[in-house]
C-alpha positions as CSV (number, residue, x, y, z in Angstrom):
1,X,0.0,0.0,0.0
2,X,1.2,3.5,-0.9
3,X,0.2,6.7,0.9
4,X,-0.1,10.1,-0.7
5,X,-1.2,13.3,1.2
6,X,-1.6,17.0,0.6
7,X,-2.9,20.1,2.3
8,X,-5.3,22.3,0.2
9,X,-7.5,25.3,0.7
10,X,-11.0,24.6,2.0
11,X,-12.3,28.1,1.3
12,X,-14.3,27.1,-1.7
13,X,-15.8,24.1,0.2
14,X,-16.8,26.6,3.0
15,X,-18.2,29.1,0.5
16,X,-20.3,26.2,-0.9
17,X,-21.6,25.3,2.5
18,X,-22.3,28.9,3.3
19,X,-24.4,29.2,0.1
20,X,-26.7,26.6,1.5
21,X,-27.0,28.3,4.8
22,X,-27.8,31.6,3.1
23,X,-30.7,29.9,1.3
24,X,-32.0,28.5,4.5
25,X,-30.9,24.9,3.8
26,X,-28.8,22.7,6.0
27,X,-25.2,22.7,4.5
28,X,-23.8,19.3,3.3
29,X,-21.2,17.8,5.7
30,X,-17.6,17.7,4.7
31,X,-17.9,13.9,4.4
32,X,-20.7,14.2,2.0
33,X,-18.6,16.7,-0.2
34,X,-15.6,14.3,0.0
35,X,-17.9,11.3,-1.2
36,X,-19.2,13.4,-4.0
37,X,-15.7,14.3,-5.2
38,X,-14.6,10.6,-4.9
39,X,-17.6,9.6,-7.1
40,X,-16.5,12.2,-9.7
41,X,-13.0,10.8,-9.6
42,X,-14.3,7.2,-10.1
43,X,-16.4,8.3,-13.0
44,X,-13.3,9.7,-14.7
45,X,-11.0,6.9,-13.6
46,X,-13.1,3.7,-13.5
47,X,-9.8,1.7,-12.8
48,X,-10.2,3.0,-9.2
49,X,-13.3,1.0,-8.8
50,X,-11.6,-2.4,-8.7
51,X,-10.5,-4.9,-6.1
52,X,-8.4,-8.1,-6.0
53,X,-10.8,-10.7,-4.8
54,X,-10.8,-14.5,-4.5
55,X,-9.5,-17.4,-2.4
56,X,-5.7,-18.0,-2.1
57,X,-4.1,-18.9,-5.4
58,X,-7.3,-17.9,-7.3
59,X,-7.5,-14.1,-6.7
60,X,-8.3,-11.9,-9.7
61,X,-9.0,-8.3,-10.4
62,X,-12.7,-7.5,-10.2
63,X,-14.2,-4.3,-11.6
64,X,-17.4,-2.8,-10.1
65,X,-19.9,-1.0,-12.2
66,X,-21.9,0.9,-9.5
67,X,-20.7,4.0,-7.7
68,X,-21.1,2.4,-4.2
69,X,-18.7,3.7,-1.6
70,X,-18.3,2.6,2.0
71,X,-17.8,5.3,4.6
72,X,-16.5,5.2,8.2
73,X,-19.2,6.0,10.9
74,X,-18.2,6.2,14.5
75,X,-20.0,3.9,16.9
76,X,-19.7,3.1,20.6
77,X,-19.4,-0.7,20.8
78,X,-19.0,-2.7,23.9
79,X,-15.5,-2.1,25.2
80,X,-14.5,-0.3,21.9
81,X,-15.6,3.3,22.2
82,X,-15.5,5.2,18.8
83,X,-15.2,2.0,16.9
84,X,-15.8,2.4,13.0
85,X,-18.9,0.9,11.4
86,X,-18.6,1.0,7.5
87,X,-22.1,1.2,5.8
88,X,-22.3,1.4,2.1
89,X,-23.7,4.6,0.4
90,X,-25.2,3.3,-2.9
91,X,-25.2,5.2,-6.3
92,X,-23.5,8.3,-5.0
93,X,-23.2,9.7,-8.5
94,X,-27.0,9.8,-8.8
95,X,-27.5,11.5,-5.4
96,X,-27.6,15.2,-4.4
97,X,-25.4,16.4,-1.6
98,X,-28.3,16.8,0.8
99,X,-29.3,13.2,0.2
100,X,-25.8,11.9,1.0
101,X,-25.7,14.1,4.2
102,X,-29.1,12.7,5.3
103,X,-27.9,9.1,4.7
104,X,-24.8,9.7,6.7
105,X,-26.7,11.2,9.5
106,X,-29.0,8.1,9.6
107,X,-26.0,5.7,9.7
108,X,-24.4,7.8,12.5
109,X,-27.6,7.5,14.6
110,X,-28.8,4.1,13.5
111,X,-29.1,1.1,15.9
112,X,-29.8,-2.7,15.6
113,X,-33.5,-2.1,15.1
114,X,-33.2,0.4,12.3
115,X,-30.4,-1.0,10.2
116,X,-30.2,-4.7,9.5
117,X,-26.6,-4.6,8.3
118,X,-25.6,-3.1,11.6
119,X,-27.6,-5.7,13.4
120,X,-25.8,-8.5,11.6
121,X,-22.5,-6.9,12.3
122,X,-23.2,-6.5,16.1
123,X,-24.4,-10.2,16.2
124,X,-21.2,-11.4,14.8
125,X,-19.2,-9.3,17.2
126,X,-21.3,-10.3,20.1
127,X,-22.0,-14.0,19.7
128,X,-19.2,-15.4,17.5
129,X,-15.8,-16.2,19.0
130,X,-13.2,-13.9,17.6
131,X,-11.3,-16.3,15.3
132,X,-14.5,-17.3,13.7
133,X,-15.8,-13.7,13.6
134,X,-12.6,-12.5,11.8
135,X,-13.0,-15.2,9.2
136,X,-16.7,-14.3,8.7
137,X,-16.0,-10.7,8.3
138,X,-13.2,-11.5,5.7
139,X,-15.5,-13.7,3.6
140,X,-16.3,-10.8,1.2
141,X,-12.6,-10.8,0.1
142,X,-13.2,-14.3,-1.5
143,X,-16.5,-13.5,-3.4
144,X,-17.1,-10.4,-5.6
145,X,-21.0,-10.6,-5.0
146,X,-20.4,-10.4,-1.2
147,X,-17.8,-7.7,-1.6
148,X,-20.3,-5.6,-3.5
149,X,-23.0,-6.3,-1.0
150,X,-21.1,-5.5,2.2
151,X,-18.1,-3.4,1.0
152,X,-19.4,-1.5,-1.9
153,X,-16.8,-1.0,-4.6
154,X,-13.0,-0.4,-4.8
155,X,-13.0,2.8,-2.7
156,X,-14.0,3.9,0.7
157,X,-13.9,7.2,2.7
158,X,-12.9,7.7,6.3
159,X,-12.1,10.7,8.4
160,X,-10.6,9.3,11.7
161,X,-8.9,12.6,12.4
162,X,-11.8,14.9,12.1
163,X,-12.3,14.8,15.9
164,X,-9.0,16.4,16.6
165,X,-5.8,15.2,14.9
166,X,-4.8,17.0,11.7
167,X,-4.4,13.8,9.7
168,X,-4.3,10.1,10.5
169,X,-2.2,7.7,8.3
170,X,-3.5,4.1,8.3
171,X,-4.3,1.3,6.0
172,X,-7.8,-0.4,5.4
173,X,-9.1,-3.4,3.6
174,X,-10.2,-1.5,0.6
175,X,-7.9,-1.1,-2.4
176,X,-8.3,2.7,-2.4
177,X,-8.9,5.0,0.7
178,X,-9.7,8.6,0.4
179,X,-9.4,10.3,3.8
180,X,-9.4,13.9,5.2
181,X,-8.3,15.6,8.3
182,X,-9.8,18.3,10.4
183,X,-10.9,21.5,8.6
184,X,-9.4,24.6,10.3
185,X,-7.4,27.8,9.7
186,X,-3.7,27.2,9.1
187,X,-0.8,29.1,7.7
188,X,-1.0,28.7,4.0
189,X,0.8,30.1,0.9
190,X,-1.5,32.2,-1.4
191,X,0.1,34.2,-4.3
192,X,3.6,33.8,-2.6
193,X,2.2,35.2,0.8
194,X,1.7,33.4,4.0
195,X,-2.0,33.9,5.1
196,X,-4.4,32.4,7.5
197,X,-6.6,30.1,5.4
198,X,-9.1,27.5,6.1
199,X,-7.5,24.2,4.9
200,X,-8.2,20.6,4.7
201,X,-5.5,17.8,4.7
202,X,-6.3,15.2,2.2
203,X,-5.0,11.6,1.9
204,X,-5.1,8.8,-0.7
205,X,-4.0,5.2,0.1
206,X,-3.8,2.8,-2.8
207,X,-2.8,-0.8,-3.6
208,X,0.3,-0.7,-5.8
209,X,-0.8,-3.8,-7.5
210,X,-3.7,-2.1,-9.2
211,X,-1.9,1.0,-10.5
212,X,1.5,2.6,-10.7
213,X,2.6,5.6,-8.6
214,X,2.6,8.1,-11.5
215,X,-0.9,7.3,-12.5
216,X,-2.1,7.3,-8.9
217,X,-0.4,10.7,-8.4
218,X,-2.3,12.2,-11.3
219,X,-5.5,10.8,-10.0
220,X,-4.8,12.3,-6.5
221,X,-4.0,15.7,-8.2
222,X,-7.5,15.5,-9.8
223,X,-9.1,14.8,-6.4
224,X,-7.2,17.6,-4.8
225,X,-8.4,20.0,-7.6
226,X,-12.0,18.9,-7.1
227,X,-11.8,19.6,-3.4
228,X,-9.9,22.9,-3.6
229,X,-12.3,24.3,-6.3
230,X,-15.4,22.6,-4.9
231,X,-16.0,21.5,-8.5
232,X,-18.0,18.2,-8.6
């Protein structure tokens, strides 16, 4: 796995959110904005929407057609406060920003009665001994249909640092991870001058077996541009 990171201006993102407020609407969350940008990048670079799936010695590259992206949602599980639950947001390319924000809010507040996938996840954690639970949770890495059902496509989005740290570097089971850090005012260079600018740290982690570093770097540059210009 290879990690790329960059710090970009969040002024256009904030202006976009402020436009929603000025119209009397609830502004989209930063996570919704990142998800929409990732969907735009996947549309332009469908090679991102792939994963290496299959049992040992029979693994192959699988390409996904739908724009389904998993996203990290913080949950307080027994003995694991702040544990990440990873629901799938389906067909993001067809959804408006407010729809994505609404879905994210639902998953942040859902419980075992309102979300059957979360109920299944909790049942595995609660009742299955850990070696078997780990095996069950890894079954999607063997079967493309189960991967698409439980892990979406080739990309996922998380923001483990939005609660405080500027940026967190980590590796997840998905072939490509788009992550972002806390949005705040930092020293930033604008027109050769150091100014106080709202900024957002961005990160992309990718599987080197699926693409080369140069190609991934150009994709990351496109993702950075979309975020910096709020151009989806």
